[in-house]
C-alpha positions as CSV (number, residue, x, y, z in Angstrom):
1,M,0.0,-0.1,0.2
2,S,1.5,3.8,-0.6
3,K,1.9,6.0,2.3
4,T,-1.2,8.1,3.1
5,P,0.2,11.8,2.1
6,G,2.0,14.0,4.5
7,F,3.3,10.7,6.5
8,S,6.5,8.8,6.1
9,Y,5.1,5.2,6.8
10,T,2.1,3.0,5.8
11,Q,0.0,1.3,7.8
12,E,1.7,-2.1,7.1
13,Q,5.1,-0.7,7.9
14,L,3.6,0.5,11.1
15,R,2.3,-2.7,12.0
16,A,5.7,-4.7,10.7
17,C,7.1,-2.1,13.3
18,A,4.4,-3.7,16.1
19,D,5.1,-7.3,14.8
20,N,9.1,-6.8,15.4
21,V,8.0,-5.8,19.0
22,L,6.0,-8.2,20.2
23,A,8.4,-11.0,18.5
24,Q,11.0,-10.1,20.6
25,A,9.3,-9.8,23.8
26,K,7.8,-13.1,22.9
27,R,11.3,-14.1,22.7
28,L,13.0,-12.4,25.9
29,G,10.1,-14.2,28.2
30,A,7.5,-11.4,28.3
31,S,4.4,-12.9,29.2
32,G,2.1,-10.4,27.5
33,C,3.0,-7.5,25.6
34,E,1.4,-3.9,23.7
35,C,2.9,-1.4,21.7
36,D,1.6,2.3,20.2
37,I,3.1,3.7,17.4
38,S,2.6,6.7,15.9
39,E,4.0,10.4,13.8
40,A,2.2,13.2,13.5
41,H,2.7,16.8,11.4
42,G,1.2,20.1,12.0
43,L,1.5,23.7,10.8
44,S,0.8,26.2,13.6
45,V,1.1,30.3,13.1
46,T,0.1,33.1,15.2
47,V,-0.4,36.8,14.0
48,R,-0.6,40.0,16.9
49,M,-0.9,43.3,16.3
50,G,-1.0,42.5,12.1
51,E,2.5,40.9,12.3
52,V,3.5,37.4,12.5
53,D,4.6,36.2,15.8
54,T,5.8,32.7,15.5
55,I,5.4,30.1,12.9
56,E,5.9,26.3,14.2
57,H,6.8,23.2,11.8
58,T,6.3,19.9,13.6
59,R,6.7,16.3,12.7
60,D,7.4,13.4,15.2
61,K,6.9,9.9,15.7
62,G,7.1,7.8,19.1
63,L,7.2,4.0,20.0
64,G,6.4,3.2,23.3
65,V,6.6,-0.5,24.8
66,T,5.1,-2.0,27.5
67,I,6.0,-5.3,29.2
68,Y,4.3,-7.9,31.5
69,L,6.0,-10.8,33.6
70,G,3.6,-12.8,34.9
71,E,0.2,-13.4,35.6
72,R,-2.6,-11.8,37.4
73,P,-2.3,-11.6,40.6
74,R,1.1,-11.5,40.8
75,V,2.1,-9.2,36.9
76,R,5.4,-6.9,36.6
77,R,5.0,-4.0,34.4
78,G,7.3,-2.1,32.8
79,H,7.2,0.2,29.9
80,A,10.0,2.4,27.8
81,S,9.5,4.5,24.8
82,T,12.0,5.6,21.8
83,S,11.7,7.8,19.0
84,D,14.2,5.7,16.7
85,F,12.4,3.2,14.6
86,S,15.3,1.0,13.5
87,S,15.5,-2.9,14.4
88,G,18.4,-2.1,16.8
89,A,16.6,0.8,18.5
90,I,13.9,-1.4,19.0
91,A,16.0,-4.5,20.2
92,R,17.2,-1.5,23.0
93,T,13.9,-0.6,24.1
94,V,12.0,-3.9,24.4
95,E,15.3,-4.9,26.9
96,A,14.7,-1.5,28.9
97,A,10.9,-2.4,29.0
98,L,11.7,-5.7,30.0
99,G,14.8,-4.5,32.8
100,I,11.7,-2.7,34.4
101,A,9.8,-4.6,35.0
102,Q,11.7,-7.2,36.4
103,R,11.9,-4.5,39.1
104,T,8.9,-3.3,39.6
105,A,7.0,-4.7,42.4
106,E,3.7,-7.2,41.5
107,D,0.3,-5.2,41.0
108,D,-2.7,-7.6,41.1
109,C,-4.6,-5.4,38.6
110,A,-1.9,-4.6,36.0
111,G,-1.6,-6.9,32.7
112,L,-3.1,-6.6,29.3
113,P,-6.9,-6.5,28.4
114,E,-9.5,-9.9,28.7
115,A,-9.5,-10.5,25.0
116,E,-13.1,-10.4,24.7
117,L,-13.1,-6.5,25.1
118,L,-11.1,-5.7,22.6
119,A,-12.8,-4.4,19.5
120,R,-13.4,-7.1,16.6
121,E,-15.1,-4.4,14.4
122,F,-13.2,-0.9,12.4
123,P,-15.7,1.3,11.2
124,D,-14.4,4.2,9.4
125,L,-15.1,7.2,10.9
126,D,-14.0,9.9,8.8
127,L,-11.8,11.2,11.0
128,Y,-8.5,12.7,8.4
129,H,-9.2,15.5,6.4
130,P,-5.6,16.8,5.8
131,W,-5.5,20.5,4.8
132,R,-3.0,21.2,2.8
133,I,-1.6,24.9,3.5
134,E,1.3,26.4,3.3
135,A,2.6,29.0,6.0
136,A,2.0,31.7,3.9
137,Q,-1.8,31.3,3.4
138,A,-2.4,30.4,7.2
139,I,-0.8,33.3,8.3
140,E,-3.0,35.7,5.7
141,I,-6.3,33.6,7.0
142,A,-5.2,34.6,11.2
143,R,-4.1,38.0,10.1
144,R,-7.7,38.6,8.7
145,C,-9.3,37.1,11.5
146,E,-7.2,39.5,13.6
147,Q,-7.8,42.7,11.5
148,A,-11.9,41.9,11.3
149,A,-11.7,42.7,15.3
150,F,-9.6,45.4,14.8
151,A,-11.8,46.8,12.5
152,L,-15.0,46.9,14.7
153,S,-14.0,49.6,17.1
154,R,-11.2,52.0,17.8
155,K,-11.5,50.8,21.5
156,L,-9.8,47.2,20.1
157,K,-6.1,48.4,20.3
158,K,-4.5,45.4,20.9
159,S,-4.2,41.8,20.8
160,E,-3.2,38.6,22.1
161,G,-3.3,36.8,18.9
162,A,-4.8,35.1,16.0
163,N,-3.9,31.4,15.3
164,L,-4.0,29.0,13.2
165,S,-2.9,25.5,13.1
166,T,-3.1,22.1,11.9
167,H,-2.4,18.6,12.8
168,D,-2.7,15.2,11.2
169,A,-1.7,12.2,12.8
170,Q,-1.3,8.6,12.8
171,F,-1.0,5.6,15.2
172,L,-1.2,1.6,14.9
173,F,-1.5,0.0,18.6
174,A,-1.0,-3.9,18.7
175,N,-0.8,-6.1,21.5
176,S,0.1,-10.1,22.3
177,L,-3.0,-10.9,22.1
178,G,-3.6,-10.7,18.2
179,F,-4.8,-7.1,18.7
180,A,-3.4,-4.3,15.9
181,A,-5.2,-1.7,14.7
182,G,-5.2,1.9,13.9
183,F,-5.8,5.2,11.7
184,P,-5.1,8.7,10.7
185,S,-6.9,11.5,11.7
186,S,-6.6,15.0,11.4
187,R,-7.7,18.3,13.8
188,H,-7.7,22.1,12.9
189,A,-8.4,25.0,15.2
190,L,-8.7,28.8,15.0
191,W,-8.5,31.1,17.7
192,C,-9.0,34.6,17.8
193,S,-8.2,37.1,21.7
194,V,-8.2,40.9,21.6
195,I,-8.5,43.4,24.4
196,A,-11.0,46.5,24.5
197,E,-9.2,49.5,25.8
198,H,-11.6,52.6,27.4
199,R,-10.4,55.2,29.6
200,G,-7.3,53.5,30.7
201,L,-9.2,50.5,31.3
202,M,-8.9,47.1,29.7
203,Q,-11.1,44.2,29.3
204,R,-10.0,40.8,27.1
205,D,-12.0,37.7,25.2
206,D,-11.7,35.6,22.6
207,W,-13.3,32.9,20.8
208,M,-12.7,29.7,19.0
209,S,-13.4,26.9,16.6
210,T,-12.2,23.1,15.9
211,N,-12.8,20.9,13.2
212,R,-11.8,17.4,11.6
213,V,-12.8,19.2,8.4
214,P,-11.0,22.7,7.6
215,E,-14.0,23.3,5.5
216,R,-16.4,23.5,8.5
217,L,-13.4,25.8,10.7
218,A,-16.0,29.2,11.3
219,D,-15.4,32.2,8.7
220,A,-11.9,33.8,9.8
221,Q,-13.6,37.2,9.6
222,A,-16.6,36.1,11.5
223,L,-14.5,34.5,14.8
224,G,-12.6,37.5,14.9
225,R,-15.4,39.9,14.4
226,Y,-17.1,37.6,17.5
227,A,-14.1,37.5,19.5
228,G,-14.1,41.6,19.3
229,E,-18.1,42.0,20.1
230,R,-17.2,39.9,23.5
231,A,-14.4,42.2,24.4
232,L,-16.2,45.2,23.8
233,A,-19.1,43.9,25.5
234,R,-16.8,42.9,28.7
235,L,-15.7,47.4,29.0
236,G,-17.0,49.0,32.2
237,A,-16.9,45.6,34.1
238,R,-17.5,46.3,37.8
239,K,-18.0,44.2,41.2
240,I,-21.0,43.5,42.6
241,A,-22.3,42.8,46.1
242,T,-22.0,39.4,47.8
243,C,-24.9,37.3,47.2
244,Q,-26.9,34.1,46.1
245,A,-28.7,34.0,42.9
246,P,-29.3,32.0,40.1
247,V,-25.8,31.2,38.0
248,L,-26.2,30.7,34.0
249,F,-22.5,29.1,33.0
250,E,-22.2,29.9,28.8
251,A,-21.6,27.3,27.0
252,P,-18.2,26.7,26.6
253,V,-17.3,27.6,30.5
254,A,-20.0,25.1,30.7
255,T,-18.2,22.4,29.6
256,Q,-16.4,22.7,32.3
257,L,-18.8,21.3,34.6
258,L,-18.4,18.3,32.7
259,A,-15.0,17.9,32.8
260,H,-15.1,18.2,36.5
261,F,-18.0,15.4,36.5
262,V,-15.9,13.3,34.2
263,S,-12.9,13.8,36.8
264,A,-14.7,13.0,40.3
265,A,-16.2,9.9,38.0
266,S,-13.0,7.9,36.6
267,G,-11.3,5.1,37.8
268,G,-8.3,6.8,39.2
269,S,-10.0,9.1,41.7
270,L,-12.3,6.4,42.8
271,Y,-10.0,4.2,43.6
272,R,-8.1,6.0,45.7
273,K,-11.5,6.8,47.1
274,A,-10.3,10.5,46.0
275,S,-14.1,11.4,44.8
276,F,-17.5,12.5,45.7
277,L,-19.1,10.0,43.5
278,V,-17.8,7.0,45.5
279,D,-20.2,4.0,45.5
280,G,-22.7,6.8,43.6
281,L,-23.8,3.7,41.1
282,G,-27.7,3.8,40.6
283,K,-27.6,6.9,42.5
284,P,-29.3,10.5,41.6
285,V,-26.0,12.8,41.1
286,F,-27.8,15.8,38.4
287,A,-31.3,16.9,38.5
288,P,-34.1,14.9,37.1
289,G,-34.4,14.6,33.5
290,V,-30.4,15.5,33.1
291,T,-28.9,13.0,30.6
292,I,-25.2,12.4,29.7
293,E,-24.4,10.6,26.4
294,E,-21.6,9.1,25.3
295,R,-21.0,8.7,21.8
296,P,-17.1,7.3,20.2
297,L,-18.5,6.2,17.4
298,E,-19.8,9.6,15.9
299,P,-18.7,10.7,12.5
300,Q,-16.1,13.5,12.4
301,G,-16.7,14.0,16.4
302,L,-13.1,14.8,17.8
303,A,-12.9,12.2,20.7
304,S,-14.7,9.4,17.9
305,T,-12.9,6.1,17.9
306,P,-13.6,2.7,17.8
307,F,-11.4,1.3,20.5
308,D,-9.7,3.1,23.5
309,D,-5.8,3.3,24.7
310,E,-5.8,-0.8,25.7
311,G,-7.3,-1.9,22.3
312,V,-10.9,-2.3,24.1
313,A,-14.3,-2.0,22.0
314,T,-16.0,1.5,22.4
315,R,-19.5,1.5,23.0
316,G,-22.7,4.1,22.9
317,R,-23.8,4.6,26.0
318,K,-25.5,7.0,28.5
319,V,-23.6,7.7,31.1
320,V,-26.3,9.3,33.0
321,R,-29.8,8.5,32.9
322,D,-32.7,11.0,34.4
323,G,-30.0,12.5,36.5
324,V,-28.8,8.7,38.0
325,L,-25.2,7.8,37.5
326,E,-24.9,4.6,35.3
327,G,-21.5,4.0,34.7
328,Y,-18.0,5.4,35.6
329,F,-15.2,6.2,32.9
330,L,-12.5,3.1,33.3
331,G,-9.7,1.4,31.9
332,C,-8.8,-2.1,33.0
333,Y,-6.6,-1.1,35.9
334,S,-8.9,0.9,37.6
335,A,-11.8,-1.5,36.4
336,R,-10.2,-4.4,38.0
337,K,-9.4,-2.3,41.5
338,L,-12.9,-1.8,41.7
339,G,-14.2,-4.9,41.0
340,L,-15.7,-3.8,37.6
341,Q,-15.4,-4.1,33.5
342,S,-13.4,-1.5,31.7
343,T,-16.1,1.3,29.7
344,G,-13.2,1.8,26.8
345,S,-12.3,4.5,28.4
346,A,-8.5,4.2,28.9
347,G,-7.2,7.7,27.7
348,G,-10.3,9.4,27.9
349,N,-14.0,9.7,27.7
350,H,-15.5,10.1,24.0
351,N,-18.0,12.5,23.0
352,L,-19.3,13.0,26.1
353,E,-22.6,15.5,25.6
354,I,-25.1,17.1,28.4
355,R,-28.9,17.6,27.8
356,K,-32.0,17.9,29.7
357,G,-35.1,16.7,28.4
358,D,-35.9,16.7,24.9
359,A,-32.6,18.0,23.0
360,R,-35.0,19.1,20.0
361,R,-36.7,21.9,22.7
362,A,-34.4,23.2,24.1
363,P,-34.1,26.9,24.5
364,D,-31.4,29.1,22.9
365,F,-29.1,31.5,24.8
366,V,-31.8,33.9,24.4
367,G,-34.0,31.4,26.2
368,M,-31.7,30.7,28.6
369,L,-31.3,34.1,29.8
370,K,-35.1,34.8,30.0
371,A,-35.1,30.9,32.0
372,L,-32.1,32.7,34.5
373,D,-34.6,36.4,34.5
374,R,-32.3,37.6,37.7
375,G,-28.7,36.5,38.0
376,L,-25.2,35.9,37.1
377,L,-24.1,34.4,33.1
378,V,-20.6,33.5,34.2
379,T,-18.9,33.9,30.9
380,E,-15.3,33.1,32.1
381,L,-13.6,31.4,35.2
382,L,-10.9,31.5,37.0
383,G,-8.4,29.4,39.2
384,H,-8.7,25.3,40.1
385,G,-10.6,25.5,43.3
386,V,-11.9,22.2,42.8
387,N,-11.9,19.9,45.7
388,L,-13.5,16.2,44.2
389,V,-13.0,14.7,47.8
390,T,-15.8,16.8,49.0
391,G,-17.1,18.5,45.9
392,D,-16.5,22.0,47.3
393,Y,-16.4,24.5,44.2
394,S,-15.2,27.9,44.3
395,R,-13.8,29.8,41.4
396,G,-12.8,33.2,40.0
397,A,-15.1,34.4,37.6
398,A,-16.4,37.1,35.2
399,G,-19.5,37.8,33.1
400,Y,-23.0,39.8,33.0
401,W,-25.4,40.6,35.4
402,V,-28.5,40.0,34.3
403,E,-32.5,41.3,35.1
404,G,-35.8,40.5,33.7
405,G,-34.1,38.1,31.3
406,S,-31.6,40.5,29.7
407,I,-28.0,41.5,30.0
408,Q,-27.4,44.8,32.1
409,F,-23.9,45.4,32.8
410,P,-20.3,43.3,33.3
411,V,-19.3,42.0,36.0
412,E,-15.9,41.0,37.2
413,E,-13.3,40.5,40.0
414,I,-16.2,37.8,41.6
415,T,-16.1,34.5,43.0
416,I,-19.0,31.7,42.5
417,A,-18.9,28.5,44.8
418,G,-20.8,25.8,45.9
419,N,-20.7,22.4,46.5
420,L,-20.8,20.2,42.8
421,R,-23.4,17.7,44.4
422,D,-25.5,20.7,44.9
423,I,-24.7,22.1,41.6
424,F,-25.2,18.9,39.6
425,R,-28.5,18.0,41.3
426,G,-29.7,22.3,40.6
427,V,-29.7,21.8,37.0
428,V,-32.7,23.6,36.1
429,A,-31.9,23.8,32.3
430,I,-29.4,23.2,30.1
431,G,-29.9,25.3,26.2
432,G,-29.5,24.3,22.6
433,D,-26.5,26.7,21.9
434,T,-24.0,23.7,22.0
435,V,-20.3,24.1,21.8
436,V,-17.6,21.4,21.6
437,R,-14.5,21.6,23.5
438,G,-12.5,19.0,23.1
439,A,-14.5,15.3,24.4
440,R,-16.8,17.5,26.1
441,R,-20.4,19.3,24.2
442,S,-22.5,21.6,25.9
443,G,-25.1,24.0,25.3
444,S,-25.6,26.5,28.3
445,I,-26.4,25.3,32.1
446,L,-28.6,26.9,34.3
447,I,-27.7,26.3,38.0
448,D,-31.0,27.2,40.6
449,R,-28.4,28.6,43.2
450,M,-24.8,29.8,44.0
451,T,-23.1,32.0,46.5
452,I,-21.4,34.5,44.7
453,A,-18.9,36.7,46.4
454,G,-17.8,40.4,45.3
455,A,-17.8,43.7,47.1
């Protein structure tokens, strides 16, 4: 088979490299082995104040080898990696992984996945859409994006930059149970951040667009104008008095709430007893009507894959159904620690979407403001004040004060606080203004009440 344009190796060459690893591991006495081989290349350009700030061309490759010695419950594990695909380097890497395994302690949960969990079907998820763009073209797009923001107002005088990036990668994962599969993928992004200034006071805001398909990125000028509009809208921000009020998380920051849920429901946090969701299966965690669905086989999804980082088959599922927690995010190791089965989550979750009720009837952003009526719209979160053990939540925030369902004025230098248990159970509505941020997608989320610490 010919090489995929832009890559140095064919999938057959990657497979031959993996076969070499597995054969050497077996010859050296390993009871199990897995290897991950990848290569990637990309272009990233940043324009700031109309001038080229950075141009980055990247090209890398890597081979990771994991060796297992012994059978459960007495398994030892070693890992080593290299960026050299020559036969000699591969041999040395396998030997290094074996040497580490020989010196590590036994672990009753380590080892390859159960064979019946491995993926057997590999649908084409349409994840590879390369963008053959030259640096000069990318610079021009980024420049147009930034200029569109500046053209809005003389108050937009400064910029943190406009960035265009494109990234292609391919990999092959194989193990000694006979599993071997991989595929190419692409990811493209456009981002712009500008600063508005008036009477010596400055405010910044940004916007971004990410997609597998370059033609589906937001129009550069439209994105730049929107970033500029957001920065202008924040001028004149003020503090508000400390109070308790409903809080509406704008869609991009609402995805961060979803990220906190994922962290609390992930195996590592659970078996270490470092999560407030320990023993949460089958119990109400969110408000009635809330559903969180995982869709790993979605065509062109930013987190789509037919198998996880251990080769375990992924599947669509409802993690939360009508507010009740139905599943965790587990790889094989954490699943064994908990006495459960892998959910195909080694390496992360896959296209999670949160909604409440019938998504087709979800209100748009204006409708969500009306549902908020009087309270705080949060458009930016600052700091990392989240304790997954207790669920305590306290983060710096900025946004807008809303009265009668309409934005009244921008707000800054405040803190919003509560407990994730109460926040999740206090979800009043989820909007249809859905955005995608990596593996998560959400509309704006309205919480019934939080503490807002201000002046």
